[in-house]
Residue, then its C-alpha position, 0 to 999 in steps of 0.5 A: m450867531i446867525s448872519r443877517e446878510i441876505v442876497h435878495c431874489p426878485d420874486p414877489s411871492r417870497d414876501v409872503l411866507p407860510e404860517s403853518l408847518p404843513d404849509w411850509l412842508k408843501k412849499l418845500e416839496a414843490q419849490h425844487p425841480v427834483e427830490i434829490e440833488l446831491g452836492l454841497e455847493r448850494v447848501g454850503s453857500v447858504a450855510r456860510a452866509m447864515g453862519l451855520t458851519e459851526p452850529a454846536y461846540r462838538v459835532v458827530t455825524v452818522a453815515g451808513t446803509n443800515g443802523k444809522g438811526s439806531v446809533v443816533a438813538a442810542l447815543e442820544q439816550i446815553l448823552l441825555h443821561d449825562n445832562v448834555h445839552l444836545g441837538v439831534y437831527t434824523s430822517p425820515h420821520m415816522l409820523r410827525f415831521n417834528e421828530r426830525v429835529r430834537v433838542d434835549g430829547v424833545d421834538v421841536s415845536d411847529e413854531q420853532l420849525c416855522h421860524a427856522f424855515a423863514q430864516v433859511e428862506r430869507a437867506r437863500g436868495c436865488t439859491s434853490l434848495t431841496y427839501f432835505e437841504f432846506t430842512t437840514l439848514a433849519a435844524l442847524v438854525i435851531f441848534s445854533e440858536q439853542s447853543v447846543e453843546i453837542a449836535v448829532l446828525e444822521v446823513g440822509l443819503g450817501g455821505r460825501l455829497d449829502a447836505v449834512n457833510i457841510l459840517d466838519a464833524e469831530i467824530a464820524v460814524i460809519t455803520s454797515i455798508d451794503i447795496d442800496h440807492v444804486d442810482w446815486l451811490g453805485s452798486d459796488r460796496d467799495v464805491i459806496g464805502g468811498e461815498k460814506a467815507g466822504i464824511l471823514r475829516a483830516e486828523r479827526t476820528l472815525i468809528c466804523a461799525d461795519r465788521n467787514p468794511p470796504d477797503s475804500v473806508r480804510r484807505r480814506a481813513t489812512e489818507l486823512n490820518c484819522s484816529s480810527w476805531y473798527i468794530g471787532q478790532n478796537y471795540t466790540l459788543e458780544r454775547g457771552q454765556t452770562g450776558w453781553f460784554w462791551h469792550g472799547t477804549d478811552v481817548t488815551s487808548a486805555p481799555l474800557h469794559l462793560f457788562l450788560l445783563g440783558q440783550p440791547g434794545l437796538h442793533a448790537d453793533s450800533v449800540a457798541a458804536a454809540i458807547q464808543v463815541s460816548a467814551l471818546l467824547e468823555r460824556g455819557y460813558v458812566p459804567e454805573t448807568l449805561p447797562s440800564i440805559v442800553a437795556e431800555l433802548r427802543l426806536p419806533g420801527r426797529a424790531q418794534r413789538v406791538q399788540m393789535q386785536g390780540r396778535e403780536v405785530w413786529l414793525d421794522v423799516a428794513h428796506n434793503p436785502a441786508a436789513v431784511e436778512y438781519l430782521f429775520n435772522t433776529l426773529l428766527c434766532n431769538y423769538s419763536a412763533e407758530s407761524t409768521i405772516a408778512v405785511f409787505a410794501a416797498m419802493s419801486d427803486k429797491d431790490i425787491h427780489g433781494m428783499i423778499a429772498p431772506a424772508c421767503d423761508a420764514v414767512d408762511y403767508w404774505y399780504v402785499c399792499d399798495l402805498a397809494e399816496v407814495p408815487r415811487a411805491y411798487a404796486g401790490e399786484g406787482l409784488a404779488e407777481i414777483l412772489t408767485t414767480l419765486g414759487v410762493r403760494g400764500v400771497e394776497s394783494r391789498d390796496s393799503v397797509s391798513s387793510a393788509l394789517s387787518a386781514a393779517c390779524q384776522t388770519a393769524l392764529p394764537g401763537s403766530r406773529i405778523v411782521v410789517f416791513g419794506s419801507f418807512f412808509t410801510v411802518a408809518a402806515a401801520l402805526a397810523a392804523l394802530e393809532p388813528e389819531s396820528e399823522r401819516l408820514t409824508r416823505e422818506 
């Protein structure tokens, strides 16, 4: 039950609340002085005042550099097939903000979000909240009012100081750890691992999907006496001659095994972690149905294949060197093509050279483009200059993803593929071009 205790702040403008979701999102974007301000004191105080520290009977949080969304998507489908009353919170969204909050597999409505935003606005008093903190609290309001059995929440940035970490998770999942967001998390895997391990709680459970986790993760898990499952050690998903094999354990450490005939529809290590979580929750782990669920797993913007003007287009939100390397290794090892054309746009605070390097040998021609509506995006002409300095000759700059995608489709010969990557914004713009009626992504 949400507390009605309100700390009033003398601001007459707050008596008039937005009536529509777009107006609420504009308000949230404008009301905090900075986009990102890590720390739990402000958001935690509001959550406690609202009685939101236990929004579900059981809580799972997912942190990591890459693979978080795939873990959440896989776990969501596994649990839904077991009729779990489930709340899921992810970010960013691809086309509609509502995608961030789902109950029982369905995006919540504008009305539900507006109602939750209003409750947070009234309860926060004089406490300033970032866009992400505000939306995190709104998700918890919805989960609390819906009385969900299990809440699965994706960490936005880092872990230790992320708004999601106001909750004490029964199971904490840490996916692969790589260099990203260096301005906030540092440029060393051990330091970054320590930030991710901040979501762990004493005597509770860690599921680690990094095959070579930094020592900081293992140290923190040991200090907190966590029950720990490490991929490749306590559970795994590996390709065999006749299919894919998952091996793990139940809550008593008794061995469990699954045979999956086809390749998982999402990143194998993320799927493996999701299956292990379901086994420990003792919900969703049904050997008779899991193989078909895993084979059908899909997530927009994760090695997503679509057709445009008769050409095969791959869409992937890979936005750091490790993710780009994984994407192109997957393409080269599993899917043949006569040639590859890239449509690429990225944020200026990313390791652009590191992102381009894993793709250089695989890409035959590059269309780099602007993201004019995104202030922190790298200019297309700047990306073209970087590629040229790396010795790449086939480069063309366009003023939008839509223009670049259209040109790529005209350039691509039969048997060629187009790969769109670089950020969530890039993929969202491509999807909007493929589906003109869709709303564009507003925040990453």
